[in-house]
Phi, psi and omega in degrees: 000321182295320182280350180062032176282328180232152177281166177303316183296318181292319177297316180297319179294322178298317186272357180060047173228175179278153176300326178298316180293324177298319177293320178298316179298320181293319177299318186285318187243009185293334183275354180276135177289152177301154189297339179292325181269331184242105184288344181287340176253097185213130181282133180238162178294143178282157170090177181278143177291139179280143180268150174292139175293144177289165179297325179297316179298312182300316181298313181298319181294313182294328178294315180293322179299316179293318183290312190247341180072023182286166168270183187301316182293320180285328173299319178301316180294318182295320180292322180295328176292333179270002178087011180255125182251108173227125180298150184294332178295316179294321177297317180297320178297320178295316181297320179297315181299329181263008177073023182252007175217160178258142172274118183243092184300331183294331181288336180279346181287143177283129176286139179283129180275120183255124177249128179274078185235130184261159177279324188252139178300146177064014177275340172201140176247155178242138181235143178204134174265138175213155177283137181211117177048051177082357179234199178234142180236139175242133173226148174249131186234131175289127185290336181274307186266350183063022177282131174285109184271342175190150178206161174210146177246122180216168179286321184243148175263102182239164179292322179299316179295321178299315180292316181296321181294321178297313179300318178296321178293326178291319179298324179290000000 
């Protein structure tokens, strides 16, 4: 922006922000020199630096791995029974460094949480049987408003009860 190589609009489009926000950022940070020239403005990694595991930790983890053949979570439990507290992430790192575990990047991905939730009332209902106070309870719930549209408490969970409760909920 300072060199006037690109317009405010082009910079904003590249950065996926509004032109107004681009101008605000330029006003706030425009007087700072680029990080190559000014070492005080330098992006660093977030969080605490990880420490190298001690020789005792490595030895304890490898001993349990040899004895029992467990993975990181079970090794953590086995070590805690022996009075040694090492987090499973650290144990996994030790196992990786010693070639005793596989790096599986797909397991590190955050799973997308899918909610079956509708925008409009009565476009979908959810039904579920569950145990409740020694019996079974069935409830129908509107997926949009979360309103309980019908329910019944009975000893047995049967198809006939499910259908009759559904019909009664529709009538209401």
